[in-house]
C-alpha positions as CSV (number, residue, x, y, z in Angstrom):
1,M,0.0,0.0,0.0
2,Q,1.2,3.5,-0.8
3,P,1.8,5.8,2.2
4,E,-1.2,8.1,2.8
5,Q,0.9,11.3,1.8
6,K,1.7,9.6,-1.6
7,L,-2.0,9.4,-2.6
8,L,-3.4,11.2,-5.6
9,R,-6.1,13.2,-3.7
10,L,-8.8,15.6,-4.9
11,A,-8.4,18.6,-2.5
12,R,-10.8,21.0,-4.1
13,L,-13.6,20.8,-6.7
14,S,-15.2,23.9,-8.2
15,L,-18.2,23.9,-10.5
16,T,-19.6,26.8,-12.5
17,A,-23.0,26.4,-14.3
18,F,-22.6,22.7,-14.5
19,R,-25.7,20.5,-14.6
20,N,-27.9,21.5,-11.6
21,Y,-25.0,23.5,-9.9
22,T,-24.9,27.2,-10.3
23,A,-21.7,27.5,-8.4
24,L,-20.1,25.1,-5.9
25,T,-16.7,24.7,-4.2
26,W,-16.2,21.5,-2.3
27,Q,-13.1,20.5,-0.3
28,P,-13.4,16.7,0.4
29,R,-12.4,15.6,3.9
30,G,-10.7,12.3,4.4
31,R,-10.1,9.6,1.8
32,M,-13.7,8.5,1.3
33,S,-16.8,10.6,0.6
34,V,-20.4,9.3,0.5
35,L,-23.0,11.5,-1.2
36,F,-26.7,10.9,-0.2
37,G,-29.8,12.4,-1.7
38,A,-33.0,11.8,-3.6
39,N,-32.8,10.9,-7.3
40,G,-32.2,14.0,-9.3
41,S,-30.6,15.9,-6.4
42,G,-27.1,16.1,-8.0
43,K,-25.2,13.1,-6.6
44,T,-24.2,11.7,-10.0
45,N,-23.5,15.2,-11.3
46,L,-20.7,15.6,-8.9
47,L,-19.2,12.2,-9.9
48,E,-19.6,13.2,-13.5
49,A,-17.8,16.5,-12.9
50,I,-14.8,14.6,-11.5
51,S,-14.8,12.1,-14.3
52,L,-14.6,14.9,-16.9
53,L,-11.3,16.0,-15.5
54,V,-9.8,13.0,-17.4
55,P,-10.0,12.8,-21.2
56,G,-13.1,11.2,-22.7
57,R,-16.8,11.9,-22.3
58,G,-17.1,11.2,-18.6
59,L,-19.1,8.6,-16.8
60,R,-22.4,9.4,-18.6
61,G,-20.9,9.7,-22.1
62,A,-22.9,13.0,-22.4
63,R,-22.8,15.5,-25.2
64,I,-21.1,18.8,-24.4
65,A,-24.3,20.6,-25.1
66,D,-26.0,18.7,-22.2
67,L,-23.5,19.8,-19.6
68,P,-24.3,23.5,-18.9
69,R,-26.9,24.4,-16.3
70,H,-30.3,25.2,-17.9
71,G,-30.1,28.7,-19.4
72,A,-26.3,28.9,-19.3
73,A,-24.2,29.1,-22.4
74,T,-20.9,27.9,-20.9
75,W,-19.8,25.6,-18.0
76,A,-16.6,24.8,-16.2
77,V,-15.1,22.2,-13.8
78,A,-11.9,22.9,-12.0
79,A,-9.9,21.0,-9.4
80,R,-6.8,21.1,-7.2
81,F,-5.1,17.8,-6.6
82,E,-2.4,16.8,-4.2
83,T,0.0,14.4,-5.9
84,P,3.3,12.7,-5.0
85,Q,5.0,15.4,-7.1
86,G,3.1,18.3,-5.5
87,P,-0.1,20.3,-6.1
88,M,-1.7,20.1,-9.6
89,D,-4.5,22.2,-11.0
90,I,-6.8,20.7,-13.8
91,G,-9.7,22.4,-15.4
92,T,-12.1,21.7,-18.2
93,G,-15.1,23.3,-19.7
94,S,-16.7,24.9,-22.7
95,S,-14.3,25.6,-25.6
96,P,-13.2,29.3,-25.9
97,E,-14.2,29.2,-29.6
98,G,-17.8,28.8,-28.7
99,R,-20.2,25.9,-29.1
100,S,-18.3,22.8,-29.9
101,E,-18.3,19.1,-29.1
102,R,-14.7,19.6,-28.0
103,R,-14.0,20.9,-24.6
104,A,-11.0,22.8,-23.4
105,F,-8.5,21.6,-20.8
106,R,-6.1,23.5,-18.6
107,L,-3.2,21.8,-16.8
108,D,-1.6,24.1,-14.2
109,G,-3.0,27.1,-16.0
110,M,-1.8,26.2,-19.5
111,P,-3.3,24.2,-22.4
112,P,-1.8,20.7,-22.3
113,R,0.2,19.5,-25.3
114,S,-2.3,16.6,-25.7
115,Q,-5.0,14.8,-23.7
116,A,-2.5,12.0,-23.1
117,E,-0.5,14.5,-21.0
118,V,-3.6,14.9,-18.7
119,A,-4.2,11.1,-18.7
120,A,-0.6,10.4,-17.6
121,R,-1.1,12.5,-14.5
122,L,-4.7,11.7,-13.5
123,A,-6.7,8.5,-13.6
124,A,-10.3,7.7,-12.6
125,V,-12.2,4.5,-12.7
126,W,-16.0,4.4,-12.3
127,L,-19.0,2.1,-11.9
128,T,-22.5,3.3,-12.7
129,P,-26.0,1.8,-12.6
130,Q,-26.0,1.8,-16.4
131,M,-23.3,-0.9,-16.3
132,D,-25.8,-3.2,-14.7
133,R,-27.1,-3.8,-18.2
134,L,-23.7,-4.3,-19.8
135,F,-24.3,-7.9,-20.6
136,Q,-27.8,-7.5,-21.9
137,E,-26.9,-4.8,-24.5
138,A,-24.9,-4.6,-27.6
139,A,-21.1,-5.1,-27.8
140,G,-20.4,-1.4,-28.1
141,G,-21.0,-0.8,-24.4
142,R,-18.7,-3.6,-23.3
143,R,-16.0,-2.4,-25.7
144,R,-16.2,1.1,-24.3
145,F,-16.0,-0.3,-20.7
146,L,-12.9,-2.2,-21.7
147,D,-11.3,0.7,-23.5
148,R,-11.7,2.9,-20.4
149,L,-9.7,0.3,-18.5
150,V,-7.1,0.3,-21.2
151,Y,-6.9,4.1,-21.5
152,A,-6.0,4.3,-17.8
153,L,-3.1,1.9,-18.1
154,E,-2.1,2.9,-21.7
155,P,-2.9,6.6,-22.3
156,G,-1.8,6.3,-25.9
157,H,-4.7,3.8,-26.6
158,A,-7.2,6.6,-26.9
159,R,-5.1,8.1,-29.8
160,E,-5.0,4.8,-31.6
161,V,-8.7,4.2,-31.3
162,A,-9.5,7.8,-32.4
163,A,-7.1,7.6,-35.4
164,H,-8.7,4.2,-36.5
165,D,-12.2,5.7,-36.3
166,T,-11.2,8.8,-38.3
167,A,-9.7,6.7,-41.0
168,M,-12.7,4.3,-41.0
169,A,-15.2,7.2,-41.3
170,G,-13.3,8.5,-44.3
171,R,-13.3,5.1,-46.0
172,N,-17.0,4.7,-45.2
173,R,-17.7,8.1,-46.8
174,L,-15.8,7.3,-50.0
175,L,-17.5,3.9,-50.3
176,A,-20.9,5.4,-49.8
177,E,-20.3,8.1,-52.4
178,G,-19.1,5.4,-54.9
179,R,-15.8,7.1,-55.3
180,G,-13.3,4.5,-56.5
181,D,-10.1,6.3,-55.8
182,R,-7.9,3.3,-55.1
183,A,-4.9,5.2,-53.8
184,W,-7.0,7.2,-51.3
185,L,-8.9,4.1,-50.2
186,A,-5.6,2.2,-49.8
187,G,-4.2,5.0,-47.6
188,L,-7.2,5.0,-45.4
189,E,-7.1,1.2,-45.1
190,D,-3.4,1.3,-44.2
191,S,-4.2,3.7,-41.4
192,M,-7.1,1.6,-40.2
193,A,-4.9,-1.5,-40.2
194,R,-2.0,0.0,-38.3
195,H,-4.2,1.6,-35.6
196,A,-6.6,-1.3,-35.3
197,V,-3.7,-3.7,-34.6
198,A,-2.2,-1.3,-32.1
199,A,-5.5,-0.9,-30.3
200,A,-6.1,-4.7,-30.3
201,A,-2.6,-5.3,-28.9
202,A,-3.2,-2.9,-26.1
203,R,-6.6,-4.6,-25.2
204,V,-5.0,-8.0,-25.3
205,G,-2.2,-6.8,-22.9
206,V,-4.6,-5.3,-20.4
207,V,-6.9,-8.3,-20.4
208,A,-3.9,-10.6,-19.7
209,R,-2.9,-8.4,-16.8
210,L,-6.4,-8.3,-15.3
211,N,-6.7,-12.1,-15.6
212,A,-3.5,-12.6,-13.8
213,A,-4.5,-10.2,-10.9
214,P,-5.6,-11.9,-7.7
215,P,-9.3,-11.5,-6.9
216,E,-10.2,-9.0,-4.2
217,G,-11.5,-10.7,-1.0
218,G,-15.3,-11.3,-1.1
219,F,-15.6,-10.9,-4.9
220,P,-15.4,-13.6,-7.5
221,G,-12.4,-13.8,-9.7
222,A,-13.3,-12.7,-13.3
223,H,-11.9,-14.1,-16.5
224,M,-12.0,-11.7,-19.4
225,A,-11.6,-12.6,-23.1
226,L,-11.9,-10.8,-26.4
227,D,-14.2,-11.8,-29.3
228,C,-12.1,-10.1,-31.9
229,P,-10.6,-11.5,-35.1
230,I,-7.6,-9.1,-34.9
231,A,-6.8,-10.2,-31.3
232,A,-7.2,-13.8,-32.4
233,R,-4.6,-13.3,-35.2
234,L,-2.2,-11.5,-32.8
235,A,-2.1,-14.7,-30.7
236,I,-0.5,-16.6,-33.5
237,Q,1.1,-14.0,-35.8
238,P,3.4,-11.0,-35.4
239,A,1.8,-7.6,-35.5
240,L,3.2,-6.7,-38.9
241,A,1.7,-9.8,-40.4
242,V,-1.7,-9.1,-38.9
243,E,-1.5,-5.6,-40.4
244,D,-0.8,-7.0,-43.8
245,W,-3.8,-9.5,-43.4
246,L,-6.1,-6.7,-42.3
247,R,-5.1,-4.4,-45.2
248,A,-5.8,-7.2,-47.7
249,E,-9.2,-8.0,-46.1
250,L,-10.3,-4.4,-46.1
251,S,-9.3,-4.1,-49.8
252,N,-11.2,-7.3,-50.6
253,T,-14.4,-6.3,-48.8
254,R,-14.9,-2.8,-50.2
255,G,-17.9,-4.0,-52.2
256,T,-19.7,-5.7,-49.3
257,D,-18.8,-2.8,-46.9
258,A,-20.2,-0.3,-49.3
259,A,-23.4,-2.2,-49.5
260,S,-23.8,-2.5,-45.7
261,G,-22.5,1.0,-44.9
262,A,-20.0,-0.3,-42.4
263,A,-16.6,-2.0,-42.2
264,R,-16.8,-5.7,-41.4
265,L,-13.3,-5.7,-39.8
266,G,-11.6,-3.2,-37.6
267,A,-11.0,-2.1,-34.0
268,H,-14.7,-1.4,-33.7
269,R,-15.6,-5.1,-34.1
270,C,-14.4,-6.2,-30.7
271,D,-16.5,-7.5,-27.8
272,M,-15.5,-8.1,-24.2
273,L,-16.5,-11.4,-22.7
274,L,-16.6,-11.9,-19.0
275,S,-17.1,-15.0,-16.9
276,D,-16.7,-16.3,-13.4
277,A,-13.1,-17.6,-13.2
278,A,-14.0,-20.4,-10.7
279,T,-17.2,-21.7,-12.4
280,G,-16.8,-20.6,-16.0
281,Q,-20.4,-19.2,-15.9
282,P,-20.6,-16.4,-18.5
283,A,-21.7,-13.0,-17.0
284,G,-24.6,-12.9,-19.5
285,Q,-26.1,-16.0,-17.8
286,A,-25.6,-14.8,-14.3
287,S,-28.0,-13.0,-12.0
288,T,-27.9,-9.2,-11.8
289,G,-26.2,-9.5,-8.3
290,Q,-23.5,-11.9,-9.7
291,Q,-22.9,-9.6,-12.6
292,K,-22.5,-6.6,-10.3
293,A,-20.0,-8.6,-8.1
294,L,-18.0,-9.6,-11.2
295,L,-17.8,-6.0,-12.4
296,I,-16.8,-4.7,-8.9
297,G,-14.1,-7.4,-8.9
298,V,-12.8,-6.1,-12.2
299,I,-12.8,-2.5,-11.1
300,L,-10.9,-3.3,-7.8
301,A,-8.4,-5.4,-9.7
302,H,-7.9,-2.6,-12.2
303,A,-7.4,-0.1,-9.5
304,A,-4.7,-2.3,-7.9
305,L,-3.0,-2.6,-11.3
306,L,-3.0,1.1,-11.8
307,T,-1.5,1.7,-8.4
308,D,1.4,-0.7,-9.1
309,A,1.9,0.6,-12.6
310,R,1.7,4.3,-12.2
311,G,2.8,4.8,-8.6
312,F,-0.6,6.3,-7.5
313,A,-4.1,4.9,-7.2
314,P,-6.9,6.2,-9.5
315,L,-9.9,8.0,-8.1
316,L,-12.8,5.6,-7.6
317,L,-16.2,6.9,-8.6
318,L,-18.9,4.5,-7.6
319,D,-22.4,5.5,-8.4
320,E,-25.0,3.5,-6.4
321,P,-22.5,0.7,-5.9
322,A,-24.6,-1.1,-3.2
323,V,-27.6,-1.7,-5.5
324,H,-28.0,-5.4,-6.3
325,L,-25.5,-6.4,-3.6
326,D,-26.5,-8.6,-0.7
327,P,-25.4,-7.5,2.8
328,D,-22.3,-9.8,2.8
329,R,-21.1,-8.4,-0.6
330,R,-21.8,-4.8,0.6
331,A,-19.6,-5.5,3.7
332,A,-16.9,-6.9,1.4
333,L,-17.0,-3.9,-0.8
334,F,-16.7,-1.4,2.0
335,A,-13.8,-3.4,3.5
336,A,-12.0,-3.5,0.2
337,L,-12.4,0.2,-0.3
338,V,-11.0,0.9,3.2
339,R,-7.9,-1.2,2.3
340,L,-7.3,0.3,-1.1
341,P,-4.9,3.2,-1.2
342,A,-7.3,5.3,-3.3
343,Q,-9.6,8.2,-2.8
344,V,-13.2,7.0,-3.1
345,F,-16.5,8.7,-3.9
346,L,-19.7,6.8,-3.5
347,T,-23.4,7.7,-3.9
348,G,-26.6,6.3,-2.6
349,T,-30.2,7.2,-1.6
350,D,-30.3,5.3,1.7
351,P,-27.8,6.5,4.4
352,A,-28.4,3.3,6.4
353,V,-26.7,1.2,3.7
354,F,-23.4,3.0,4.4
355,A,-23.5,2.8,8.2
356,P,-20.4,0.7,8.3
357,L,-18.4,3.7,7.0
358,R,-19.4,6.0,9.9
359,G,-16.2,7.6,11.2
360,V,-14.3,6.5,8.1
361,A,-16.1,8.4,5.3
362,E,-17.2,12.0,5.0
363,A,-21.0,12.0,4.4
364,L,-22.8,14.8,2.6
365,R,-26.4,15.3,1.4
366,T,-27.1,16.8,-2.1
367,D,-30.0,19.1,-2.4
368,G,-30.9,21.7,-5.1
369,G,-27.3,22.3,-6.2
370,S,-25.8,22.4,-2.7
371,L,-24.0,20.1,-0.3
372,H,-24.6,19.7,3.4
373,P,-22.7,17.5,6.0
374,D,-24.8,14.7,7.3
375,P,-25.2,15.2,11.1
376,D,-25.4,11.5,11.7
377,Y,-21.9,10.9,10.4
378,P,-19.0,12.2,12.4
379,A,-16.5,14.1,10.2
380,P,-13.3,12.2,9.5
381,Q,-9.9,13.8,9.9
382,P,-8.7,15.5,6.7
383,A,-6.4,13.3,4.6
């Protein structure tokens, strides 16, 4: 475990015209914070604000246009972190150029050279109620879940996926327009192949590390696998050979891809499979409670991997984590969070569920864009 003074810690969070908050400054106390409140009171909005400090679309995957408070044209989230290297300020918000689906970042007052620079200094892992449906929905949600785990360990992965998707969009457009510029298509397919193989290799590496991680006490060990033809090829061929294969396949399938309007092969055709490591039962056939336990086990194992790999633990953002867990699993979760060297933020509607954290966690109630300490929870000592 990292010494307490070595933790990455959110020391101050400031919101301006964000969701239901007109203006708020919050200085979390201690290492764990529990947010109580009725549905719609702003609990998840606070977790979302923290999640937006790392690159990506945050824990809701929301559009930029949905983030400002009703009636506001712009929004901002800013934070001060205590890190092993000293204080760090990160801010994000509306682009200075006006309405845009790209948001601006500031790192210690200056625009970062790239989003990877932000990702290298800050990491957050989250669990949301929407993930309870992860194994009943399409592969895209599972792939995005996996890619968030990969981004945190391999910040360059986001760049590879984005470059692949840009090249694929260009190829799809040319095929849809019936433009047979062979050289242009070949260039786009070369880019797709290179970036798809790099993305698949990063996914394979992180899956192997997660499968090798010991399970957290009280939660089942999870076995993760990829349903991905590119990953399958990488298991038996070197990366350059897989790139050559993928380029040839993309060239050969232009006609069928043009007819369907989508590429049959690429980094976007990957599914994450999860099963109980002890029983082999696929998550899709498990109960909702078992699925939740498997996902929590993955999140905790990932947090431990990040701590070892990067020298600091990620922020853990757990939205309604106790839902679908029986009392024993809830107790196991709280015990695991106390042991982990990470700053943790949890939400819930029922304060009684979090009673085991009295004296350990800061407890606040959300109400109409404000925060109030819960009088039933003694305030912990500041971290």
